[in-house]
C-alpha positions as CSV (number, residue, x, y, z in Angstrom):
1,F,68.3,168.7,55.3
2,P,65.5,170.2,57.0
3,G,64.2,173.3,55.0
4,F,61.1,175.4,54.5
5,L,59.8,177.8,51.9
6,V,56.8,180.2,52.8
7,G,55.6,183.0,50.8
8,L,52.8,185.6,52.0
9,W,51.4,188.2,49.3
10,H,50.2,191.2,50.8
11,E,49.7,194.7,49.5
12,Q,51.4,193.9,46.0
13,H,54.4,192.4,47.7
14,L,55.6,188.8,48.2
15,H,57.1,188.3,51.7
16,I,59.5,185.2,51.5
17,F,60.4,183.1,54.5
18,T,63.0,180.6,53.7
19,T,65.8,178.4,55.0
20,W,68.4,179.8,52.7
21,S,67.4,183.5,53.6
22,G,68.2,182.9,57.3
23,A,64.6,183.1,58.6
24,Y,64.0,181.1,61.7
25,F,61.1,178.5,61.9
26,N,59.5,176.9,64.9
27,I,56.7,174.4,64.9
28,T,54.5,174.8,68.0
29,K,51.9,172.1,67.3
30,F,51.7,169.4,64.5
31,S,49.4,166.5,63.6
32,D,48.5,164.7,60.2
33,T,45.9,167.4,59.5
34,S,47.2,170.7,60.8
35,A,50.2,172.7,62.2
36,D,51.0,175.7,63.9
37,F,54.1,177.6,63.5
38,V,56.0,180.9,63.7
39,I,58.6,182.2,61.4
40,H,60.7,185.4,61.8
41,D,63.5,187.0,60.0
42,G,64.6,189.7,62.4
43,I,62.0,192.2,60.9
44,H,58.7,190.5,60.5
45,Q,57.1,187.5,62.2
46,L,54.5,185.2,60.7
47,V,52.3,183.3,63.1
48,A,50.1,180.8,61.1
49,S,47.8,177.8,61.8
50,V,47.1,175.6,59.0
51,Y,44.3,173.1,59.2
52,D,42.0,170.9,57.3
53,V,44.8,169.4,55.5
54,S,43.1,166.0,55.0
55,S,42.0,166.6,51.4
56,G,44.4,166.7,48.5
57,V,46.3,164.5,46.0
58,T,49.4,162.5,45.9
59,L,52.0,163.8,43.6
60,Y,55.2,162.0,42.3
61,G,58.5,162.5,43.5
62,P,62.0,160.9,43.2
63,R,62.7,157.7,45.3
64,G,65.4,155.2,44.9
65,G,66.1,156.4,41.2
66,A,62.3,156.2,40.1
67,M,59.4,158.6,40.4
68,V,56.9,157.2,42.7
69,P,53.6,158.7,44.4
70,F,54.5,160.0,47.8
71,V,54.3,163.8,48.2
72,R,51.0,164.5,49.6
73,E,49.6,168.1,48.7
74,S,46.5,170.3,49.1
75,V,45.3,173.2,47.8
76,T,42.3,173.5,49.9
77,C,43.6,174.0,53.2
78,C,42.7,176.7,55.7
79,V,45.1,179.2,57.2
80,K,45.0,181.8,59.8
81,V,47.8,184.4,59.9
82,R,49.2,187.1,62.0
83,F,51.8,189.2,60.2
84,V,53.8,191.6,62.4
85,R,56.5,194.1,61.8
86,K,59.0,194.5,64.6
87,S,61.1,197.5,65.4
88,G,63.1,197.2,68.7
89,D,60.0,196.4,71.4
90,V,57.6,197.8,69.0
91,E,55.2,195.5,67.2
92,E,52.9,196.6,64.4
93,V,50.4,194.2,63.3
94,V,50.4,194.5,59.3
95,L,47.9,191.7,58.6
96,E,45.5,189.1,60.5
97,D,43.1,187.1,58.6
98,E,42.2,183.8,57.7
99,G,42.2,182.1,54.3
100,K,40.0,179.1,52.8
101,V,41.9,178.2,50.1
102,A,45.6,177.5,50.8
103,G,48.3,175.5,49.3
104,C,50.0,173.0,51.8
105,E,52.5,170.3,51.7
106,F,53.6,168.1,54.7
107,M,56.3,165.7,53.6
108,G,59.1,163.5,54.8
109,D,59.9,162.7,58.5
110,I,58.0,165.5,60.2
111,N,59.0,164.5,63.7
112,W,62.9,164.7,62.6
113,M,62.1,168.2,60.8
114,V,60.4,169.4,64.0
115,T,63.5,168.4,66.1
116,M,66.0,169.8,63.5
117,L,64.2,173.0,62.9
118,N,63.5,173.9,66.5
119,K,67.3,173.5,67.7
């Protein structure tokens, strides 16, 4: 199934956006080394650009009953975020920042995931 898990730590609070919490995820641009996306949960909206995903390591994961190296993960990505709280037609920018050490994992058939998440 297509799914996502995004966490944003801000002012001593972890804001969680997930498939199972009912948040909506829209990928607006994607390549092998970057992605732009928007996530919203009815109250908050997170607009993010993740880039410089070229470095990292390949981790082991289950495939065909065995653990094999296929999960590409990096903790040296860069990310720009804009975190907004919405109330009716009013938007309050809570955070707008850029981080140089972010964790990121692009895995699986991304074209399929983009299609499924953007339905």
